[in-house]
C-alpha positions, 0 to 999 in steps of 0.5 A: 554150741560152745556158748551153751556148753559154758553156760550150762557149767556156769549155771551147774556150778551156780547151783552147787554152790548155793545147795552146798551154802544152803546145806551147810547153813542147815548144819549150822543153825541145828547145832547152834540150836542145840548150843542154846538149848543148853544155856536157856536155864540161865536165862529162861524166857518167860511165858507171855502175859495174856492182857485179861479181856475188857468188858464189854458193856452191851452187845455189838447192836447196842454198839453199832446203833449208837454208833449210827446214832452219834453220826446221825447227831454230829 
């Protein structure tokens, strides 16, 4: 019975340490987000550039038919 008690104490201690660590991690992350947003004006992130859509030559059915014809000839 003593071993079960020690196991429970060890489990609760481990879970408590993990809970405290994760809570501290959340607090540090929130403070760092506020600090980083303060300096965001120095190096602003540019919006990602959109690539122009490639012009499609024909419909999908025509492309499939062309691929089948090329495969049968080769």
